[in-house]
N, C-alpha and C positions, 0 to 999 in steps of 0.2 A: 476611475476605478470601475472595472467591469462588474456586471451583476453577479457573476459566479464568484469573483474574489470578494465582493461585498457580502455575499451570503456566508462566506467562511470567516470573515473577520469578526470575531466576538469582542475582542479588546486588544490592547497592545501587549498584554501578557500572553494571551492565547486562550484556547478553549480548554477548560479543565474538567475532567470527570473523575471524581473520587470514587473509588470502589469500596464497597462495604466488606468485600471478601478479604479475609486475612490469610496469608500464606506464611506458614512458619512463625506465626505471631506478629508479623509485620503487615500493617495496612498498606496496600499498594495504591499508588496514585498514577493514573494515566492522564497525560496531557497532550493535546495537539496544539502546536504553535507554528508560527512562521519559521521558515528555514533561514538559518543564519550561516555565514561563511564557514564557521568552525564545524558545522554539521557535515560539510562535504568530505572532510577527511574520513569520518566514520562511514559515510556512504560509499566512498571509494574502497575502503577495506571490506565492506560487505560484498561488493561485486567481485573482489579478488578471492573470496572464499570458494574453493572449487566445489565443495559439496552443495553450498547454497546456490551457486551459479548453475550447477547441473539440475537442481530442482526447478529453478526459475526457467531454465532452458533457453528462452529467447532473450539473450543478453548481448552486450557489446562484443564485437568480434575478438578484441584483445582486451581482456579484463585488466591487464597491467599497463595499458596505454593511458597515462595520466593526462596527457594533452587532449586526447579525444574525450575523456571523461569530463574534463573541465569545460571543453567547448560544448558538450552536450548539456551540462548543467547551466552554463551561461544562457543557452537558448531557452531552456525550460523556465529559468527564473526571470528572464526578460519578457516572457510571453504572458501578459496579464490575464488572458482567459484560462490559463492553466492553474487551477487551484491545487496547491501543494502544501502539505504540512509535515513537520517533523513530529515523530511520535516520541514522547518522553515517558519513561517508566521510572518512577521513584527518583526523578531528577536527572536521569541519565538518558542519552539518546538511545532509542531502541529500534528506530527505523523511520520509514516515511510512507505516506499515502498521498496519492495524487489522482486527478482526473484530467484527461486530455481528449481531444476530438479525434476520432478515427472514422472515416467514411461518413462524416456528418453527424455522428452520434457520440456522446461522451462515453469514455471508457475509463474505468478505475484500475489502478495498479498500486501495489504496495510491496515493501521489502522490510522484513523483520530480521534483526540480528539473529543468526542461527543459534547462538547460545541461549536465546530466549524462546525458541520454538516450543510449542506444546504447553504454554502457560496461558493461552487465551488472549494474549496481547493483540494479535492480528485481528481476531474477531471483535474485540472491544473497540480497538482503534477504528476499524472500518465502520462499525455501527455508529460511533460518534461522528465520523466524517460524513456518513450518509444522512445523519440527522441535520447536518449543516449544508450539505450539497443536495438541493432538492430537485435537480434536473432528472427527469425520467422521459423515455427509457434511459437506462444506464447499463452499459455492457462491461464485461470482464472476461478474461481468458486464463486458462490454466492448462498446462500439459496434462494429458489424460492419466498419467501415472503420478501426478503431484497430489496425493491424497490429502495432505494438510491444507493446501490452498483450496481444493475442491470443497472440503468440509467447511472452511472459513466462509467461502462464498455462499454455500447453501444455508449455513446458520444465519447469514445476513440477509436472506430472502431472495438470493439470486437462483435462477433455474437454468438448467442446460437447455439451450435452444438450437444447438448445432455442433458440428465437429468439423475442423479444418486441419489441413496439414501445412507445415511450414518448416523452413530450415532453422534449426536450433543451434546457434553458434556455440553454446556451452557444451553441446553434445557432438557437434561435428556431423550431424545428419538431419534428415527430414523426420519430423515426428508429428504425432497427432496432438491436437489441443482442443479442449472443449471451449465453446463460446457460450457465455452466460448472459442473462439479461435480468435486470430488475425493472419491472414495468411501472408499478405504482406503489404508493405507500412508502413507509420507511422501515428500516430494519428495526429489530427489537433492541432498543437502547438500554434494556435492563440486563444485558449480558454481564455475567460475572467471570472473573478470572477463574480458570480451572486449575486444579492441582494435578 
């Protein structure tokens, strides 16, 4: 088992973070756990959501190509150095978070079910992930017009360190993206879900 994967493995059930914040009288529980085969169906549906894909921008060329999706996820799941977790919110799959190497530096990425945007789930899940994945520096990217992701990354301690341009499949054009970096320390793990 790689060091990165060992750092993420809390137990066979997964990493659990109970939130004291109640939304609508229901106490919400966020949990990061290992990805299982049944999660992939949800992940595939996420990438097929046109609005979410447009916001993510840098997506698969054909979001409906299930064979390409399956091949991509087989590679990710077979690569031990890639720490990846399914995000569960109140027992349901809410998205995923992962880190992979890009140009020799770990880079974090995440995807949250669009129906759950604006609830603080991405911020809290990323904070929990960062508390388990101690590699620094750690990079991230977001399209310059993706205000939600920019806010999540900044709340988790990332700072903009550059701007690049690249072809965004989901938009069919070249766009600008911010390059973020988290150099040292950890994110604030006291983040609460927002209403």
